[in-house]
Backbone as a chain_set.jsonl record, in Angstrom:
{"seq": "MTTALIYLVVMMLVAAVVFLLSSVVFGRGEELPALPPGASPTRLPSAGITAEDVRNVRFQLVVRGYKMSEVDWVLRRISGELEDLRAEVDELRERLASVPSSEQK", "coords": {"N": [[-41.999, 39.883, 5.616], [-41.963, 38.296, 7.93], [-42.506, 35.857, 6.77], [-40.179, 35.256, 5.345], [-38.425, 35.01, 7.466], [-39.516, 32.787, 8.766], [-39.088, 30.848, 6.746], [-36.276, 30.841, 6.786], [-35.748, 29.905, 9.398], [-36.935, 27.346, 9.226], [-35.338, 26.228, 7.201], [-32.863, 26.169, 8.535], [-33.487, 24.385, 10.608], [-34.025, 22.056, 9.098], [-31.489, 21.695, 7.926], [-30.001, 21.2, 10.254], [-31.178, 18.806, 11.13], [-30.558, 17.113, 8.955], [-27.763, 17.179, 9.13], [-27.342, 16.015, 11.7], [-28.503, 13.487, 11.277], [-26.851, 12.483, 9.205], [-24.456, 12.423, 10.62], [-24.966, 10.426, 12.487], [-25.358, 8.224, 10.799], [-22.96, 8.072, 9.238], [-20.897, 8.242, 11.053], [-18.666, 9.902, 13.39], [-16.462, 11.021, 12.267], [-14.091, 9.875, 13.106], [-10.672, 8.882, 12.946], [-8.513, 6.227, 11.921], [-5.964, 5.025, 14.126], [-2.6, 6.189, 13.735], [-0.075, 4.315, 12.015], [2.697, 2.688, 13.621], [6.014, 4.188, 13.497], [7.845, 3.23, 10.645], [6.324, 0.996, 10.199], [4.209, -0.924, 8.036], [1.397, -1.757, 6.05], [1.891, -3.186, 3.813], [2.932, -6.259, 2.546], [5.605, -8.584, 2.189], [7.452, -11.587, 1.705], [10.233, -12.508, 3.873], [12.381, -13.577, 2.547], [13.12, -15.066, -0.649], [11.295, -14.043, -2.646], [8.542, -14.373, -4.766], [7.048, -14.376, -8.096], [4.311, -14.372, -7.763], [4.059, -13.24, -5.224], [4.813, -10.611, -5.817], [2.768, -9.917, -7.583], [0.638, -9.874, -5.818], [1.069, -7.728, -4.145], [-0.111, -4.949, -2.413], [-0.718, -1.509, -2.048], [-0.948, 1.171, 0.292], [-3.4, 3.634, -0.101], [-3.136, 7.09, -0.596], [-3.752, 10.652, -0.54], [-2.728, 11.613, -3.036], [-2.253, 9.333, -4.611], [-0.363, 6.345, -4.368], [1.238, 5.375, -1.29], [4.326, 6.693, -1.035], [6.605, 5.845, 0.42], [6.084, 3.15, 0.931], [6.042, 2.059, -1.663], [8.685, 2.58, -2.438], [10.002, 0.962, -0.558], [9.15, -1.642, -1.334], [10.225, -1.75, -3.921], [12.984, -1.603, -3.302], [13.271, -4.027, -1.897], [12.622, -5.924, -3.908], [14.568, -5.322, -5.82], [16.873, -5.994, -4.395], [16.479, -8.75, -4.114], [16.582, -9.512, -6.803], [19.261, -8.829, -7.401], [20.591, -10.687, -5.749], [19.756, -13.094, -6.94], [20.82, -12.799, -9.538], [23.564, -12.743, -8.937], [23.866, -15.337, -7.958], [23.232, -16.83, -10.255], [25.329, -16.005, -11.949], [27.512, -17.037, -10.503], [26.984, -19.801, -10.631], [27.187, -20.164, -13.403], [29.901, -19.579, -13.778], [31.032, -21.676, -12.3], [30.111, -23.83, -13.826], [31.406, -23.301, -16.22], [34.02, -23.753, -15.476], [34.191, -26.453, -15.133], [35.507, -29.34, -16.628], [34.791, -30.299, -20.037], [34.337, -33.027, -20.401], [33.283, -33.909, -17.995], [30.83, -32.673, -17.896], [28.876, -34.093, -19.202]], "CA": [[-40.789, 39.742, 6.379], [-42.069, 37.127, 8.806], [-42.446, 34.652, 5.938], [-38.76, 35.004, 5.066], [-37.849, 34.551, 8.723], [-39.995, 31.414, 8.963], [-38.339, 30.011, 5.797], [-34.907, 30.74, 7.278], [-35.76, 29.018, 10.564], [-37.225, 25.992, 8.743], [-34.139, 25.756, 6.496], [-31.855, 25.867, 9.544], [-33.901, 23.15, 11.271], [-33.813, 20.949, 8.147], [-30.041, 21.496, 7.828], [-29.549, 20.576, 11.499], [-31.645, 17.41, 11.129], [-29.748, 16.385, 7.961], [-26.423, 17.037, 9.705], [-27.384, 15.02, 12.779], [-28.766, 12.175, 10.679], [-25.64, 12.021, 8.512], [-23.464, 12.12, 11.648], [-25.301, 9.115, 13.054], [-25.178, 7.186, 9.776], [-21.586, 7.971, 8.753], [-19.928, 8.337, 12.132], [-18.302, 11.246, 13.846], [-15.229, 11.456, 11.628], [-12.894, 9.347, 13.74], [-9.685, 8.323, 12.049], [-7.756, 5.124, 12.482], [-4.698, 5.503, 14.686], [-1.474, 6.111, 12.811], [0.804, 3.16, 12.169], [3.974, 3.045, 14.256], [7.032, 4.53, 12.499], [8.485, 2.09, 9.99], [5.37, -0.08, 9.962], [3.524, -0.817, 6.753], [0.499, -2.878, 5.797], [2.378, -3.894, 2.635], [3.599, -7.471, 3.003], [6.437, -9.4, 1.319], [8.209, -12.538, 2.533], [11.565, -12.034, 4.238], [13.325, -14.067, 1.527], [12.488, -15.904, -1.67], [10.128, -13.376, -3.234], [8.113, -15.0, -6.015], [6.233, -13.522, -8.967], [2.98, -14.298, -7.146], [4.166, -12.249, -4.146], [4.827, -9.282, -6.429], [1.428, -9.661, -8.108], [-0.302, -9.674, -4.714], [1.41, -6.544, -3.345], [-1.089, -3.863, -2.416], [-0.183, -0.351, -1.368], [-1.879, 2.058, 0.965], [-3.746, 4.797, -0.906], [-3.131, 8.391, 0.059], [-4.456, 11.674, -1.32], [-2.249, 11.777, -4.407], [-1.832, 8.058, -5.197], [0.116, 5.353, -3.407], [2.177, 5.878, -0.284], [5.63, 6.609, -1.679], [7.557, 5.083, 1.231], [5.812, 1.726, 0.736], [6.48, 1.697, -3.007], [10.147, 2.551, -2.396], [10.405, -0.218, 0.216], [8.942, -2.828, -2.159], [11.213, -1.726, -5.003], [14.286, -1.975, -2.73], [13.258, -5.463, -1.604], [12.651, -6.684, -5.153], [15.878, -5.138, -6.457], [17.823, -6.808, -3.635], [16.249, -10.156, -4.479], [17.104, -9.688, -8.167], [20.721, -8.826, -7.318], [21.005, -11.979, -5.192], [19.543, -14.128, -7.95], [21.806, -12.593, -10.611], [24.868, -13.176, -8.417], [23.842, -16.803, -7.896], [23.296, -17.326, -11.634], [26.699, -15.791, -12.427], [28.383, -17.993, -9.823], [26.738, -21.133, -11.21], [27.752, -20.177, -14.756], [31.358, -19.682, -13.644], [31.354, -23.046, -11.884], [29.852, -24.704, -14.976], [32.457, -23.053, -17.218], [35.294, -24.286, -14.987], [34.135, -27.914, -15.164], [35.922, -29.842, -17.95], [33.669, -30.707, -20.865], [34.078, -34.47, -20.249], [32.484, -34.11, -16.792], [29.526, -32.037, -18.038], [27.923, -35.048, -19.753]], "C": [[-40.831, 38.518, 7.281], [-42.013, 35.831, 8.009], [-41.001, 34.279, 5.641], [-38.074, 34.469, 6.323], [-38.263, 33.109, 9.012], [-39.252, 30.455, 8.023], [-36.904, 29.796, 6.27], [-34.82, 29.784, 8.463], [-36.003, 27.568, 10.131], [-36.002, 25.414, 8.028], [-33.046, 25.392, 7.48], [-32.199, 24.582, 10.28], [-33.675, 21.935, 10.369], [-32.327, 20.65, 8.025], [-29.502, 20.808, 9.077], [-29.955, 19.109, 11.552], [-30.814, 16.577, 10.146], [-28.335, 16.163, 8.494], [-26.396, 15.967, 10.788], [-27.61, 13.62, 12.236], [-27.53, 11.64, 9.968], [-24.527, 11.706, 9.506], [-23.713, 10.755, 12.267], [-25.0, 8.009, 12.051], [-23.703, 6.988, 9.436], [-20.532, 8.099, 9.839], [-19.555, 9.768, 12.437], [-16.988, 11.719, 13.248], [-13.975, 10.959, 12.315], [-11.96, 8.802, 12.671], [-9.027, 7.144, 12.737], [-6.462, 5.655, 13.071], [-3.567, 5.314, 13.674], [-0.663, 4.845, 13.078], [2.082, 3.589, 12.874], [5.014, 3.37, 13.177], [7.707, 3.274, 11.948], [7.543, 0.945, 9.699], [4.648, 0.156, 8.641], [2.578, -1.99, 6.608], [0.911, -3.68, 4.566], [3.217, -5.075, 3.095], [4.39, -8.13, 1.872], [7.162, -10.388, 2.215], [9.618, -12.018, 2.799], [12.621, -12.486, 3.242], [12.549, -14.898, 0.517], [11.226, -15.297, -2.262], [9.804, -14.032, -4.572], [7.306, -14.005, -6.848], [4.834, -13.347, -8.382], [2.967, -13.279, -6.001], [4.11, -10.831, -4.712], [3.451, -8.94, -6.975], [0.438, -9.319, -6.998], [0.005, -8.462, -3.845], [0.326, -5.488, -3.519], [-0.511, -2.729, -1.58], [-1.304, 0.462, -0.744], [-2.139, 3.267, 0.063], [-3.712, 6.048, -0.047], [-3.727, 9.395, -0.916], [-4.019, 11.707, -2.775], [-1.736, 10.473, -4.999], [-1.456, 7.064, -4.115], [1.104, 5.996, -2.441], [3.601, 5.624, -0.779], [6.625, 5.763, -0.887], [7.341, 3.585, 1.074], [6.285, 1.258, -0.638], [8.001, 1.601, -3.047], [10.652, 1.32, -1.661], [10.279, -1.487, -0.634], [9.971, -2.879, -3.289], [12.61, -2.089, -4.494], [14.354, -3.466, -2.448], [13.382, -6.297, -2.87], [14.0, -6.523, -5.839], [16.956, -5.935, -5.726], [17.702, -8.283, -3.979], [16.791, -10.438, -5.878], [18.628, -9.715, -8.178], [21.235, -10.157, -6.787], [20.867, -13.09, -6.229], [20.544, -14.017, -9.087], [23.192, -13.053, -10.164], [24.942, -14.704, -8.369], [23.938, -17.412, -9.292], [24.708, -17.164, -12.181], [27.667, -16.784, -11.805], [28.208, -19.394, -10.405], [27.288, -21.234, -12.625], [29.26, -20.296, -14.714], [31.766, -21.09, -13.245], [31.146, -24.024, -13.029], [30.944, -24.533, -16.032], [33.784, -23.649, -16.782], [35.324, -25.814, -14.983], [34.583, -28.364, -16.552], [34.729, -30.4, -18.717], [33.372, -32.2, -20.75], [33.212, -34.758, -19.024], [31.086, -33.533, -16.927], [28.481, -33.027, -18.527], [27.569, -36.039, -18.768]], "O": [[-39.847, 37.785, 7.386], [-41.529, 34.816, 8.509], [-40.644, 33.101, 5.684], [-37.233, 33.574, 6.24], [-37.444, 32.304, 9.454], [-38.832, 29.378, 8.444], [-36.375, 28.69, 6.164], [-33.92, 28.947, 8.523], [-35.337, 26.658, 10.627], [-35.665, 24.247, 8.222], [-32.357, 24.391, 7.28], [-31.315, 23.771, 10.553], [-33.188, 20.902, 10.829], [-31.931, 19.484, 8.021], [-28.643, 19.931, 8.98], [-29.167, 18.261, 11.971], [-30.412, 15.459, 10.469], [-27.772, 15.082, 8.328], [-25.517, 15.106, 10.788], [-26.975, 12.668, 12.689], [-27.196, 10.464, 10.112], [-23.727, 10.804, 9.258], [-22.771, 10.012, 12.539], [-24.447, 6.971, 12.416], [-23.241, 5.851, 9.354], [-19.342, 8.063, 9.525], [-20.058, 10.711, 11.827], [-16.449, 12.733, 13.69], [-12.903, 11.539, 12.142], [-12.4, 8.322, 11.626], [-8.985, 7.063, 13.965], [-5.914, 6.637, 12.569], [-3.59, 4.388, 12.864], [-0.576, 4.369, 14.21], [2.507, 4.736, 12.738], [4.905, 2.876, 12.055], [8.087, 2.376, 12.699], [7.928, 0.0, 9.009], [4.499, 1.293, 8.192], [2.914, -3.107, 7.001], [0.345, -4.741, 4.303], [4.108, -4.923, 3.93], [3.911, -8.224, 0.742], [7.46, -10.071, 3.366], [10.136, -11.192, 2.048], [13.658, -11.836, 3.109], [11.451, -15.374, 0.803], [10.201, -15.971, -2.367], [10.687, -14.222, -5.409], [6.93, -12.935, -6.369], [4.243, -12.274, -8.502], [1.994, -12.547, -5.825], [3.443, -9.959, -4.157], [3.004, -7.8, -6.851], [-0.501, -8.554, -7.22], [-0.73, -8.191, -2.895], [-0.093, -5.183, -4.636], [0.104, -2.958, -0.539], [-2.448, 0.438, -1.198], [-1.201, 3.854, -0.474], [-4.199, 6.059, 1.084], [-4.161, 9.019, -2.005], [-4.862, 11.818, -3.666], [-0.837, 10.515, -5.84], [-2.127, 6.948, -3.089], [1.719, 7.02, -2.74], [4.023, 4.476, -0.921], [7.415, 5.032, -1.484], [8.306, 2.821, 1.081], [6.865, 0.18, -0.76], [8.551, 0.66, -3.619], [11.624, 0.697, -2.089], [11.191, -2.314, -0.654], [10.524, -3.94, -3.576], [13.345, -2.804, -5.175], [15.369, -4.106, -2.722], [14.148, -7.259, -2.914], [14.527, -7.491, -6.386], [17.854, -6.49, -6.361], [18.706, -8.981, -4.119], [17.391, -11.487, -6.112], [19.229, -10.527, -8.882], [22.207, -10.699, -7.312], [21.759, -13.926, -6.375], [21.065, -15.03, -9.555], [23.913, -13.685, -10.936], [25.972, -15.289, -8.704], [24.646, -18.399, -9.491], [25.234, -18.081, -12.811], [28.542, -17.315, -12.489], [29.194, -20.093, -10.642], [27.803, -22.283, -13.01], [29.848, -21.023, -15.514], [32.728, -21.639, -13.781], [31.931, -24.959, -13.187], [31.359, -25.505, -16.664], [34.598, -24.016, -17.629], [36.396, -26.404, -14.841], [34.101, -27.836, -17.553], [33.778, -30.909, -18.124], [32.233, -32.603, -20.986], [32.48, -35.748, -19.01], [30.217, -33.879, -16.127], [27.292, -32.817, -18.284], [26.771, -36.933, -19.05]]}, "num_chains": 1, "name": "protein.A"}
């Protein structure tokens, strides 16, 4: 009976030492402070988004993948940029079509 008790005490001491050592090595479990509402580490220029900007976008990882609000924000920004570009292309095509063919050369 005393042998089992000694083994139990030794196991508890070893567990306590391992816990304390891992706490010192890996920290005490502090978390980074939360970002302010509406803030995001995902970056895009305010205008003139390029293909390189889209390739360099990185999202914050959360438990089940990427942070959905950041992905939605990037998609809205890119879709807005595409709409602006499409509108500009359509306008330029209309202006080109309205120019007489003698002036196009």
